[in-house]
Biopython code that builds the backbone (N, CA, C, O; Angstrom):
import numpy as np
from Bio.PDB.StructureBuilder import StructureBuilder

atoms = [
    (1, "MET", "N", (85.823, 44.723, 70.225)),
    (1, "MET", "CA", (86.643, 44.568, 71.399)),
    (1, "MET", "C", (85.738, 44.243, 72.582)),
    (1, "MET", "O", (84.705, 44.885, 72.772)),
    (2, "ASN", "N", (86.126, 43.249, 73.375)),
    (2, "ASN", "CA", (85.331, 42.888, 74.545)),
    (2, "ASN", "C", (85.879, 43.611, 75.782)),
    (2, "ASN", "O", (86.837, 44.377, 75.682)),
    (3, "GLU", "N", (85.261, 43.363, 76.957)),
    (3, "GLU", "CA", (85.687, 44.047, 78.175)),
    (3, "GLU", "C", (87.083, 43.637, 78.621)),
    (3, "GLU", "O", (87.755, 44.407, 79.308)),
    (4, "ARG", "N", (87.534, 42.451, 78.251)),
    (4, "ARG", "CA", (88.859, 42.002, 78.658)),
    (4, "ARG", "C", (89.939, 42.622, 77.782)),
    (4, "ARG", "O", (91.083, 42.747, 78.218)),
    (5, "GLY", "N", (89.608, 43.002, 76.589)),
    (5, "GLY", "CA", (90.602, 43.565, 75.683)),
    (5, "GLY", "C", (90.708, 42.708, 74.437)),
    (5, "GLY", "O", (90.297, 41.548, 74.432)),
    (6, "ARG", "N", (91.251, 43.275, 73.404)),
    (6, "ARG", "CA", (91.355, 42.573, 72.120)),
    (6, "ARG", "C", (92.247, 41.344, 72.231)),
    (6, "ARG", "O", (93.398, 41.423, 72.660)),
    (7, "GLY", "N", (91.681, 40.201, 71.829)),
    (7, "GLY", "CA", (92.450, 38.964, 71.772)),
    (7, "GLY", "C", (92.585, 38.231, 73.092)),
    (7, "GLY", "O", (93.167, 37.147, 73.117)),
    (8, "GLU", "N", (92.081, 38.765, 74.179)),
    (8, "GLU", "CA", (92.188, 38.083, 75.462)),
    (8, "GLU", "C", (91.031, 37.108, 75.643)),
    (8, "GLU", "O", (89.955, 37.294, 75.075)),
    (9, "PHE", "N", (91.261, 36.067, 76.438)),
    (9, "PHE", "CA", (90.190, 35.125, 76.760)),
    (9, "PHE", "C", (90.357, 34.666, 78.198)),
    (9, "PHE", "O", (91.411, 34.864, 78.803)),
    (10, "LEU", "N", (89.320, 34.055, 78.740)),
    (10, "LEU", "CA", (89.299, 33.650, 80.136)),
    (10, "LEU", "C", (89.396, 32.140, 80.252)),
    (10, "LEU", "O", (88.677, 31.408, 79.572)),
    (11, "SER", "N", (90.277, 31.684, 81.108)),
    (11, "SER", "CA", (90.436, 30.269, 81.408)),
    (11, "SER", "C", (90.019, 30.052, 82.862)),
    (11, "SER", "O", (90.567, 30.696, 83.758)),
    (12, "THR", "N", (89.060, 29.159, 83.114)),
    (12, "THR", "CA", (88.584, 28.927, 84.478)),
    (12, "THR", "C", (89.638, 28.176, 85.283)),
    (12, "THR", "O", (90.071, 27.091, 84.897)),
    (13, "SER", "N", (90.045, 28.764, 86.403)),
    (13, "SER", "CA", (91.015, 28.130, 87.303)),
    (13, "SER", "C", (90.304, 27.294, 88.360)),
    (13, "SER", "O", (90.748, 26.196, 88.695)),
    (14, "SER", "N", (89.190, 27.823, 88.887)),
    (14, "SER", "CA", (88.394, 27.070, 89.859)),
    (14, "SER", "C", (86.964, 27.561, 89.822)),
    (14, "SER", "O", (86.689, 28.701, 89.449)),
    (15, "ILE", "N", (86.050, 26.674, 90.219)),
    (15, "ILE", "CA", (84.635, 27.035, 90.304)),
    (15, "ILE", "C", (84.013, 26.255, 91.455)),
    (15, "ILE", "O", (84.283, 25.068, 91.636)),
    (16, "THR", "N", (83.179, 26.939, 92.225)),
    (16, "THR", "CA", (82.471, 26.325, 93.344)),
    (16, "THR", "C", (80.993, 26.636, 93.191)),
    (16, "THR", "O", (80.619, 27.781, 92.940)),
    (17, "VAL", "N", (80.145, 25.615, 93.342)),
    (17, "VAL", "CA", (78.697, 25.814, 93.264)),
    (17, "VAL", "C", (78.077, 25.252, 94.536)),
    (17, "VAL", "O", (78.313, 24.098, 94.892)),
    (18, "ASN", "N", (77.280, 26.076, 95.223)),
    (18, "ASN", "CA", (76.517, 25.643, 96.388)),
    (18, "ASN", "C", (75.050, 25.635, 95.998)),
    (18, "ASN", "O", (74.485, 26.675, 95.656)),
    (19, "PHE", "N", (74.431, 24.455, 96.049)),
    (19, "PHE", "CA", (73.013, 24.320, 95.719)),
    (19, "PHE", "C", (72.202, 24.590, 96.976)),
    (19, "PHE", "O", (72.432, 23.969, 98.013)),
    (20, "LEU", "N", (71.247, 25.521, 96.885)),
    (20, "LEU", "CA", (70.522, 25.986, 98.066)),
    (20, "LEU", "C", (69.079, 25.522, 98.129)),
    (20, "LEU", "O", (68.546, 25.316, 99.220)),
    (21, "ALA", "N", (68.434, 25.351, 96.975)),
    (21, "ALA", "CA", (67.027, 24.947, 96.942)),
    (21, "ALA", "C", (66.766, 24.189, 95.652)),
    (21, "ALA", "O", (67.430, 24.429, 94.644)),
    (22, "PRO", "N", (65.795, 23.268, 95.677)),
    (22, "PRO", "CA", (65.479, 22.552, 94.432)),
    (22, "PRO", "C", (64.789, 23.476, 93.431)),
    (22, "PRO", "O", (63.970, 24.318, 93.801)),
    (23, "LEU", "N", (65.126, 23.305, 92.199)),
    (23, "LEU", "CA", (64.508, 24.069, 91.114)),
    (23, "LEU", "C", (63.318, 23.270, 90.620)),
    (23, "LEU", "O", (63.488, 22.220, 90.000)),
    (24, "THR", "N", (62.103, 23.761, 90.890)),
    (24, "THR", "CA", (60.900, 23.006, 90.565)),
    (24, "THR", "C", (60.055, 23.650, 89.476)),
    (24, "THR", "O", (59.212, 22.981, 88.879)),
    (25, "GLU", "N", (60.261, 24.928, 89.207)),
    (25, "GLU", "CA", (59.485, 25.604, 88.166)),
    (25, "GLU", "C", (60.240, 26.832, 87.684)),
    (25, "GLU", "O", (61.200, 27.279, 88.313)),
    (26, "GLY", "N", (59.791, 27.365, 86.566)),
    (26, "GLY", "CA", (60.446, 28.540, 85.987)),
    (26, "GLY", "C", (59.511, 29.714, 85.992)),
    (26, "GLY", "O", (58.398, 29.602, 86.506)),
    (27, "PRO", "N", (59.901, 30.801, 85.459)),
    (27, "PRO", "CA", (61.197, 31.050, 84.841)),
    (27, "PRO", "C", (62.295, 31.270, 85.885)),
    (27, "PRO", "O", (62.030, 31.593, 87.043)),
    (28, "VAL", "N", (63.525, 31.083, 85.434)),
    (28, "VAL", "CA", (64.695, 31.284, 86.285)),
    (28, "VAL", "C", (65.504, 32.419, 85.687)),
    (28, "VAL", "O", (65.746, 32.464, 84.481)),
    (29, "LEU", "N", (65.914, 33.327, 86.541)),
    (29, "LEU", "CA", (66.703, 34.473, 86.114)),
    (29, "LEU", "C", (68.123, 34.323, 86.638)),
    (29, "LEU", "O", (68.321, 34.030, 87.818)),
    (30, "GLY", "N", (69.096, 34.517, 85.788)),
    (30, "GLY", "CA", (70.488, 34.428, 86.200)),
    (30, "GLY", "C", (71.093, 35.807, 86.368)),
    (30, "GLY", "O", (70.857, 36.707, 85.562)),
    (31, "LYS", "N", (71.880, 35.964, 87.427)),
    (31, "LYS", "CA", (72.553, 37.231, 87.656)),
    (31, "LYS", "C", (73.996, 36.933, 88.008)),
    (31, "LYS", "O", (74.268, 36.121, 88.893)),
    (32, "GLY", "N", (74.916, 37.579, 87.326)),
    (32, "GLY", "CA", (76.328, 37.361, 87.571)),
    (32, "GLY", "C", (77.077, 38.674, 87.632)),
    (32, "GLY", "O", (76.608, 39.700, 87.139)),
    (33, "ALA", "N", (78.252, 38.627, 88.247)),
    (33, "ALA", "CA", (79.043, 39.848, 88.379)),
    (33, "ALA", "C", (80.517, 39.525, 88.494)),
    (33, "ALA", "O", (80.904, 38.470, 88.995)),
    (34, "VAL", "N", (81.319, 40.440, 88.027)),
    (34, "VAL", "CA", (82.758, 40.406, 88.275)),
    (34, "VAL", "C", (82.953, 41.106, 89.610)),
    (34, "VAL", "O", (82.625, 42.285, 89.741)),
    (35, "THR", "N", (83.485, 40.395, 90.606)),
    (35, "THR", "CA", (83.651, 40.992, 91.925)),
    (35, "THR", "C", (85.012, 41.643, 92.107)),
    (35, "THR", "O", (85.168, 42.561, 92.912)),
    (36, "ARG", "N", (85.997, 41.165, 91.355)),
    (36, "ARG", "CA", (87.333, 41.767, 91.403)),
    (36, "ARG", "C", (88.088, 41.363, 90.154)),
    (36, "ARG", "O", (87.988, 40.223, 89.700)),
    (37, "LYS", "N", (88.848, 42.302, 89.595)),
    (37, "LYS", "CA", (89.616, 42.009, 88.387)),
    (37, "LYS", "C", (90.991, 42.632, 88.511)),
    (37, "LYS", "O", (91.135, 43.820, 88.801)),
    (38, "GLY", "N", (91.996, 41.806, 88.285)),
    (38, "GLY", "CA", (93.373, 42.275, 88.260)),
    (38, "GLY", "C", (93.932, 42.175, 86.850)),
    (38, "GLY", "O", (93.178, 42.032, 85.888)),
    (39, "ARG", "N", (95.254, 42.251, 86.726)),
    (39, "ARG", "CA", (95.875, 42.148, 85.399)),
    (39, "ARG", "C", (95.762, 40.756, 84.809)),
    (39, "ARG", "O", (95.606, 40.608, 83.597)),
    (40, "SER", "N", (95.839, 39.717, 85.662)),
    (40, "SER", "CA", (95.832, 38.354, 85.137)),
    (40, "SER", "C", (94.797, 37.441, 85.779)),
    (40, "SER", "O", (94.679, 36.280, 85.386)),
    (41, "THR", "N", (94.046, 37.935, 86.753)),
    (41, "THR", "CA", (93.058, 37.118, 87.464)),
    (41, "THR", "C", (91.745, 37.880, 87.591)),
    (41, "THR", "O", (91.728, 39.094, 87.799)),
    (42, "VAL", "N", (90.642, 37.138, 87.462)),
    (42, "VAL", "CA", (89.314, 37.738, 87.631)),
    (42, "VAL", "C", (88.486, 36.840, 88.556)),
    (42, "VAL", "O", (88.539, 35.614, 88.456)),
    (43, "PHE", "N", (87.718, 37.468, 89.462)),
    (43, "PHE", "CA", (86.865, 36.760, 90.400)),
    (43, "PHE", "C", (85.413, 37.028, 90.018)),
    (43, "PHE", "O", (85.021, 38.178, 89.816)),
    (44, "LEU", "N", (84.616, 35.962, 89.921)),
    (44, "LEU", "CA", (83.243, 36.058, 89.436)),
    (44, "LEU", "C", (82.280, 35.424, 90.426)),
    (44, "LEU", "O", (82.651, 34.507, 91.159)),
    (45, "GLU", "N", (81.032, 35.916, 90.448)),
    (45, "GLU", "CA", (79.965, 35.307, 91.237)),
    (45, "GLU", "C", (78.704, 35.259, 90.394)),
    (45, "GLU", "O", (78.490, 36.111, 89.531)),
    (46, "ALA", "N", (77.868, 34.256, 90.647)),
    (46, "ALA", "CA", (76.594, 34.138, 89.930)),
    (46, "ALA", "C", (75.574, 33.445, 90.820)),
    (46, "ALA", "O", (75.927, 32.664, 91.704)),
    (47, "ALA", "N", (74.279, 33.750, 90.567)),
    (47, "ALA", "CA", (73.202, 33.126, 91.326)),
    (47, "ALA", "C", (71.937, 33.081, 90.485)),
    (47, "ALA", "O", (71.431, 34.127, 90.079)),
    (48, "PRO", "N", (71.410, 31.870, 90.212)),
    (48, "PRO", "CA", (70.102, 31.773, 89.562)),
    (48, "PRO", "C", (68.994, 31.995, 90.592)),
    (48, "PRO", "O", (69.057, 31.466, 91.702)),
    (49, "ARG", "N", (67.978, 32.778, 90.218)),
    (49, "ARG", "CA", (66.871, 33.098, 91.125)),
    (49, "ARG", "C", (65.540, 32.949, 90.405)),
    (49, "ARG", "O", (65.464, 33.019, 89.179)),
    (50, "SER", "N", (64.494, 32.742, 91.195)),
    (50, "SER", "CA", (63.141, 32.714, 90.643)),
    (50, "SER", "C", (62.636, 34.146, 90.531)),
    (50, "SER", "O", (63.258, 35.071, 91.053)),
    (51, "SER", "N", (61.513, 34.326, 89.852)),
    (51, "SER", "CA", (60.932, 35.665, 89.754)),
    (51, "SER", "C", (60.454, 36.157, 91.128)),
    (51, "SER", "O", (60.267, 37.359, 91.317)),
    (52, "ALA", "N", (60.252, 35.233, 92.099)),
    (52, "ALA", "CA", (59.892, 35.604, 93.471)),
    (52, "ALA", "C", (61.135, 35.816, 94.334)),
    (52, "ALA", "O", (61.027, 35.960, 95.552)),
    (53, "ASP", "N", (62.321, 35.835, 93.704)),
    (53, "ASP", "CA", (63.614, 36.097, 94.335)),
    (53, "ASP", "C", (64.131, 34.955, 95.213)),
    (53, "ASP", "O", (64.949, 35.189, 96.103)),
    (54, "THR", "N", (63.665, 33.719, 94.975)),
    (54, "THR", "CA", (64.233, 32.557, 95.653)),
    (54, "THR", "C", (65.571, 32.236, 95.013)),
    (54, "THR", "O", (65.655, 32.072, 93.796)),
    (55, "GLU", "N", (66.615, 32.147, 95.819)),
    (55, "GLU", "CA", (67.947, 31.834, 95.294)),
    (55, "GLU", "C", (68.124, 30.319, 95.277)),
    (55, "GLU", "O", (68.027, 29.672, 96.320)),
    (56, "TYR", "N", (68.383, 29.753, 94.107)),
    (56, "TYR", "CA", (68.511, 28.298, 93.959)),
    (56, "TYR", "C", (69.937, 27.804, 94.165)),
    (56, "TYR", "O", (70.151, 26.684, 94.631)),
    (57, "ALA", "N", (70.898, 28.631, 93.822)),
    (57, "ALA", "CA", (72.301, 28.246, 93.954)),
    (57, "ALA", "C", (73.145, 29.508, 94.021)),
    (57, "ALA", "O", (72.696, 30.604, 93.683)),
    (58, "ARG", "N", (74.367, 29.322, 94.463)),
    (58, "ARG", "CA", (75.321, 30.419, 94.493)),
    (58, "ARG", "C", (76.657, 29.858, 94.031)),
    (58, "ARG", "O", (77.096, 28.814, 94.513)),
    (59, "SER", "N", (77.299, 30.544, 93.103)),
    (59, "SER", "CA", (78.571, 30.041, 92.604)),
    (59, "SER", "C", (79.617, 31.145, 92.614)),
    (59, "SER", "O", (79.307, 32.330, 92.494)),
    (60, "SER", "N", (80.848, 30.722, 92.759)),
    (60, "SER", "CA", (81.968, 31.646, 92.654)),
    (60, "SER", "C", (83.029, 30.979, 91.794)),
    (60, "SER", "O", (83.152, 29.755, 91.764)),
    (61, "SER", "N", (83.782, 31.804, 91.104)),
    (61, "SER", "CA", (84.764, 31.287, 90.174)),
    (61, "SER", "C", (85.975, 32.203, 90.129)),
    (61, "SER", "O", (85.870, 33.413, 90.333)),
    (62, "VAL", "N", (87.117, 31.608, 89.860)),
    (62, "VAL", "CA", (88.345, 32.359, 89.634)),
    (62, "VAL", "C", (88.820, 32.012, 88.240)),
    (62, "VAL", "O", (88.899, 30.839, 87.874)),
    (63, "GLY", "N", (89.132, 33.022, 87.472)),
    (63, "GLY", "CA", (89.601, 32.795, 86.110)),
    (63, "GLY", "C", (90.936, 33.456, 85.861)),
    (63, "GLY", "O", (91.264, 34.477, 86.466)),
    (64, "ALA", "N", (91.695, 32.867, 84.971)),
    (64, "ALA", "CA", (92.973, 33.436, 84.554)),
    (64, "ALA", "C", (92.769, 34.116, 83.202)),
    (64, "ALA", "O", (92.263, 33.502, 82.263)),
    (65, "ILE", "N", (93.161, 35.371, 83.110)),
    (65, "ILE", "CA", (93.063, 36.105, 81.857)),
    (65, "ILE", "C", (94.268, 35.718, 81.012)),
    (65, "ILE", "O", (95.414, 35.882, 81.432)),
    (66, "ARG", "N", (94.000, 35.210, 79.835)),
    (66, "ARG", "CA", (95.065, 34.757, 78.927)),
    (66, "ARG", "C", (95.176, 35.704, 77.750)),
    (66, "ARG", "O", (94.180, 36.213, 77.236)),
    (67, "ARG", "N", (96.400, 35.923, 77.341)),
    (67, "ARG", "CA", (96.658, 36.757, 76.174)),
    (67, "ARG", "C", (97.438, 35.920, 75.169)),
    (67, "ARG", "O", (98.297, 35.122, 75.542)),
    (68, "PRO", "N", (97.129, 36.111, 73.892)),
    (68, "PRO", "CA", (97.868, 35.340, 72.890)),
    (68, "PRO", "C", (99.348, 35.746, 72.878)),
    (68, "PRO", "O", (99.698, 36.912, 73.060)),
    (69, "THR", "N", (100.185, 34.756, 72.661)),
    (69, "THR", "CA", (101.619, 35.054, 72.571)),
    (69, "THR", "C", (101.945, 35.558, 71.168)),
    (69, "THR", "O", (101.444, 35.017, 70.182)),
    (70, "PRO", "N", (102.782, 36.592, 71.074)),
    (70, "PRO", "CA", (103.144, 37.108, 69.745)),
    (70, "PRO", "C", (103.958, 36.086, 68.975)),
    (70, "PRO", "O", (104.747, 35.338, 69.553)),
    (71, "LYS", "N", (103.759, 36.059, 67.663)),
    (71, "LYS", "CA", (104.480, 35.080, 66.831)),
    (71, "LYS", "C", (105.694, 35.693, 66.214)),
    (71, "LYS", "O", (106.422, 35.021, 65.483)),
]
sb = StructureBuilder()
sb.init_structure("model")
sb.init_model(0)
sb.init_chain("A")
sb.init_seg("    ")
for serial, (resi, resn, name, xyz) in enumerate(atoms, 1):
    if name == "N":
        sb.init_residue(resn, " ", resi, " ")
    sb.init_atom(name, np.array(xyz, "f"), 0.0, 1.0, " ", f" {name:<3s}", serial, name[0])
structure = sb.get_structure()
């Protein structure tokens, strides 16, 4: 069972990416979080960073939680 629940999946409704700095070397570390979750909608944020904590981009997304229809 995943965090959304058995049989549920996420469908992306919208995504926004703001590029802040050029990525010129690695390694790159990704960090993401669920900022808010309701019964049918989830809000997400993510940001790739360098090991020196330079933020290369910032993204936000809204997803629709889908449940399979009973047959």
